[in-house]
C-alpha positions in Angstrom: 16.6 13.6 2.9 13.9 10.6 2.7 12.1 9.7 5.7 11.7 6.0 4.4 14.0 4.6 1.8 13.6 1.0 0.6 16.7 -0.2 -1.5 16.8 -3.3 -3.8 14.3 -5.4 -1.7 13.8 -9.0 -2.3 11.4 -11.4 -0.3 11.9 -15.2 -0.8 9.8 -18.1 0.3 11.1 -21.7 0.1 10.1 -24.0 -2.6 11.1 -27.5 -1.6 14.4 -28.2 0.2 16.9 -26.4 -1.9 15.1 -23.7 -3.9 13.4 -20.3 -3.2 10.7 -18.2 -5.2 10.8 -14.4 -4.9 7.7 -12.4 -4.2 9.5 -9.2 -4.4 12.4 -8.9 -6.8 14.5 -5.7 -6.2 11.9 -3.1 -5.3 13.0 0.3 -4.3 11.1 3.3 -3.2 11.5 6.6 -1.2 9.1 8.8 0.8 9.7 11.9 2.1 8.1 13.7 5.1 4.3 14.5 4.4 4.6 13.0 0.7 1.7 10.7 -0.5 2.7 7.6 -2.5 0.4 5.2 -4.4 1.1 1.7 -5.1 -1.1 0.1 -7.8 -1.1 -3.3 -9.5 -3.3 -6.4 -9.7 -3.7 -9.1 -7.0 -0.4 -10.8 -6.7 1.7 -8.0 -7.8 3.5 -7.8 -4.5 1.8 -4.7 -3.1 0.9 -5.9 0.5 4.0 -7.9 0.7 5.9 -4.6 0.3 3.9 -3.2 3.0 4.5 -6.2 5.3 8.2 -6.2 4.7 8.5 -2.5 5.8 7.1 -3.3 8.8 9.0 -6.5 9.4 5.9 -8.6 9.3 6.9 -11.3 6.8 5.6 -14.5 8.2 8.0 -17.5 8.4 9.1 -19.2 6.4 9.2 -16.1 4.2 12.2 -13.7 4.7 13.9 -10.5 3.3 16.7 -12.1 1.4 18.3 -8.8 0.2 18.2 -5.1 0.3 17.7 -2.3 3.0 14.7 -0.7 4.6 15.9 2.6 6.1 13.6 4.5 8.4 14.9 7.9 9.7 18.4 6.8 8.7 18.2 3.4 10.5 18.0 0.1 8.8 15.1 -1.6 10.0 16.4 -5.1 9.0 19.3 -4.6 11.4 17.1 -3.9 14.3 16.1 -6.2 17.0 12.3 -7.0 17.3 12.2 -5.0 20.5 13.4 -2.1 18.7 11.2 -2.6 15.7 8.2 -2.4 18.1 9.4 1.1 18.8 8.6 1.9 15.5 6.0 -0.3 14.1 2.6 0.9 15.2 4.3 3.9 16.9 6.2 6.0 14.2 4.6 3.9 11.2 1.3 2.8 11.5 -0.8 0.6 9.2 -4.5 0.6 8.2 -5.7 -2.8 6.8 -8.4 -3.3 4.4 -11.0 -5.3 6.6 -11.8 -3.7 10.0 -13.4 -6.8 11.2 -10.2 -8.7 10.9 -8.2 -5.8 12.3 -10.4 -5.3 15.4 -10.9 -8.0 18.1 -14.6 -8.8 18.3 -14.6 -9.8 21.9 -12.9 -6.6 23.1 -14.6 -3.0 23.2 -13.3 -0.4 21.1 -12.0 1.5 24.3 -10.1 -1.5 25.6 -8.3 -1.9 22.1 -7.4 1.7 21.9 -6.3 1.9 25.6 -4.1 -1.2 25.0 -2.4 0.3 21.9 -1.5 3.4 23.6 -0.1 1.6 26.6 1.9 -0.7 24.4 3.8 2.4 23.1 3.5 5.1 25.9 3.9 5.2 29.6 0.3 6.4 30.2 -2.5 6.2 32.8 -5.7 4.5 31.8 -7.7 7.7 32.3 -5.3 9.7 30.0 -5.3 6.7 27.4 -9.1 7.1 27.2 -9.0 10.8 26.9 -6.7 10.5 24.0 -8.8 7.7 22.5 -12.0 10.0 22.7 -9.6 12.9 20.9 -8.7 10.6 18.0 -12.3 9.2 17.6 -13.6 12.8 17.3 -10.6 13.6 15.0 -12.0 11.1 12.6 -15.6 12.4 12.8 -17.2 9.6 14.8 -20.4 10.9 16.5 -20.8 10.3 20.3 -17.2 9.3 20.6 -17.3 9.0 24.3 -20.2 6.3 24.2 -18.3 4.5 21.3 -15.5 3.6 23.6 -17.8 1.1 25.2 -19.1 -0.5 21.9 -18.1 -3.6 20.4 -16.9 -3.8 16.8 -20.0 -5.6 15.5 -22.3 -3.1 17.0 -20.8 -0.3 14.4 -21.4 0.0 10.9 -18.5 -0.8 8.4 -17.7 2.9 7.7 -17.7 3.6 11.4 -15.6 0.3 12.1 -12.9 1.7 9.5 -12.9 5.2 11.1 -12.0 3.5 14.3 -9.2 1.5 12.7 -7.9 4.8 11.3 -8.2 6.5 14.8 -6.1 3.7 16.3 -3.5 4.2 13.4 -3.4 7.9 14.7 -3.1 7.1 18.3 0.7 7.5 18.5 0.8 10.6 16.1 2.9 8.5 13.2 4.9 10.0 10.8 4.0 7.4 8.1 0.7 5.8 7.5 0.4 2.7 5.3 -3.0 2.2 4.1 -3.7 -1.4 2.4 -6.8 -1.3 0.3 -8.4 0.9 3.2 -11.8 0.9 1.7 -12.4 -2.3 -0.3 -15.0 -3.9 2.2 -17.1 -0.5 2.0 -19.7 0.8 -0.3 -18.8 3.4 -2.9 -20.3 6.6 -0.9 -18.4 5.4 2.2 -15.3 4.7 0.3 -15.1 8.4 -0.8 -15.7 9.6 2.8 -12.9 7.6 4.0 -10.3 8.4 1.4 -11.2 12.1 1.9 -10.7 11.9 5.6 -7.2 10.2 5.2 -6.1 12.7 2.6 -7.2 15.6 5.1 -5.5 14.0 8.0 -2.2 13.7 6.1 -2.3 17.2 4.9 -3.3 18.7 8.5 -0.6 16.5 10.2 2.1 16.5 7.6 2.0 12.8 7.8 3.4 10.7 4.9 1.1 8.1 3.2 1.8 4.8 1.2 -1.7 3.9 -0.3 -2.0 0.5 -1.8 -4.8 0.0 -3.9 -5.9 -1.4 -7.3 -8.0 1.7 -7.9 -6.2 4.3 -10.2 -9.2 6.6 -9.9 -8.4 6.8 -6.0 -4.7 7.3 -6.3 -5.3 10.1 -8.9 -7.2 12.0 -6.2 -5.0 11.4 -3.2 -1.5 10.8 -4.2 1.5 12.8 -5.4 3.6 10.0 -6.7 2.7 6.6 -8.0 4.5 3.2 -8.4 3.0 0.6 -10.5 4.0 -3.0 -9.5 3.7 -6.1 -11.6 5.1 -9.6 -10.7 7.0 -8.5 -7.8 8.6 -5.7 -9.6 8.2 -1.9 -10.0 7.4 -1.3 -13.6 6.8 2.4 -13.7 7.3 5.2 -11.0 6.7 8.8 -11.2 4.5 11.8 -10.4 0.8 10.6 -10.3 -0.5 13.0 -12.8 2.0 12.4 -15.4 1.4 8.6 -15.1 -2.3 9.0 -15.2 -2.1 11.3 -18.2 0.5 9.8 -20.0 1.6 6.3 -19.0 4.7 5.1 -20.6 4.6 1.3 -19.5 2.1 -0.9 -21.5 0.9 -2.5 -18.3 0.1 0.9 -16.7 -1.7 1.9 -19.9 -3.7 -1.2 -19.8 -4.7 -0.5 -16.2 -6.0 3.1 -17.3 -7.9 1.7 -20.2 -9.9 -0.8 -17.9 -11.3 2.1 -15.9 -15.0 2.4 -16.7 -14.8 6.0 -17.5 -12.5 5.3 -20.4 -15.0 3.1 -22.2 -17.6 4.2 -24.4 -21.4 3.6 -23.5 -22.6 0.4 -24.5 -19.2 -1.0 -25.0 -17.5 -3.9 -23.0 -15.1 -2.8 -20.4 -11.5 -3.1 -21.4 -9.7 -6.0 -20.0 -5.9 -6.9 -20.1 -5.5 -10.3 -21.8 -4.3 -13.1 -19.6 -3.5 -12.8 -15.9 -0.7 -12.0 -13.6 1.7 -15.0 -13.4 2.1 -16.9 -10.0 5.6 -16.3 -8.5 6.3 -20.1 -9.0 5.8 -19.9 -12.7 7.3 -16.5 -13.8 8.0 -16.4 -17.6 11.6 -15.5 -18.8 12.5 -12.2 -19.8 10.1 -9.5 -18.8 7.2 -10.8 -16.8 4.7 -8.9 -18.6 5.5 -9.9 -22.2 3.1 -12.8 -22.5 0.3 -10.3 -22.1 2.0 -7.4 -24.0 0.9 -6.2 -27.5 4.3 -4.6 -28.0 6.5 -7.4 -26.9 9.4 -8.4 -29.0 12.0 -11.4 -29.2 14.1 -9.1 -26.7 11.3 -9.1 -24.2 11.1 -12.7 -24.3 14.8 -13.4 -23.2 15.9 -10.1 -21.2 14.2 -8.4 -18.3 14.5 -4.7 -18.6 15.9 -2.6 -15.7 14.1 0.2 -14.1 15.8 3.4 -15.8 14.3 6.9 -15.4 11.1 5.5 -13.8 10.3 3.0 -16.5 11.1 -0.9 -16.9 10.3 -1.5 -20.5 12.2 -1.9 -23.7 9.3 -0.5 -25.8 7.8 2.5 -23.5 4.8 4.2 -25.1 5.0 7.7 -26.6 3.2 10.5 -24.9 -0.1 9.5 -26.6 -0.1 6.2 -24.9 -1.0 4.4 -28.1 2.3 3.2 -29.6 5.8 2.3 -28.4 8.6 5.0 -28.6 
């Protein structure tokens, strides 16, 4: 049984008095206990919107207009805000991409960690501080005791992100949602943070949803992969299968754009065009204006997701020509 199951999820925003545009257009996913899922796509694909919807954090006037989000058998969309708080930040935690936005700059690390614990547990301040130190040590922060009295600006970027991870772990969640958790860090620190997240998931049997634009990262960290484009899932399946033999032209384009897939001295590959805004989606398949394999059918009809692929002309195993 899936720990988290999202079914036919639509998120809509008003446009004018009588119209709406959809940021998510029928996204489904399932996540088992301890499973690691990567969600990849360009900016505007709907990756973060999906994470916010799962946590019931869609800001008004946006709304979930259709679908279901079931966690441990309960439909989160039917729960009260009070009941949702018992899950958000407690059984499902989120790691955001910029720790300086996540952390309050005028409160010490200890204050923020203690308040987080007290929001979800009936616990004394002394015990909350003890648990906070324990989590800081868990994420390999040196001199953990003294860090409790530090302010965010007194820590390096890498240490701040480790603090954010420690806060996410305070309540021993069953699912961690990591939204571009290393974007603000240099390459060396990025690798350390991703290795830490992977090790924590393995040691604690936590499920992970890793949202990123970096296929190289998901290849090393995740077991399953979802490729999103213009509010839709266009390909889904085992990570290594998609990395080694993508079947959707968009997935193939993302992989071709990786620096390691270009010859020395050649320009990096770039998918022509750009992601369409949700206010101006093309008819038919949203990807067809950028797709070298598009036919007239692609211009007028949108393919359904069947057997993990939403494409009328999926690529062959060599990822060079449509099947």
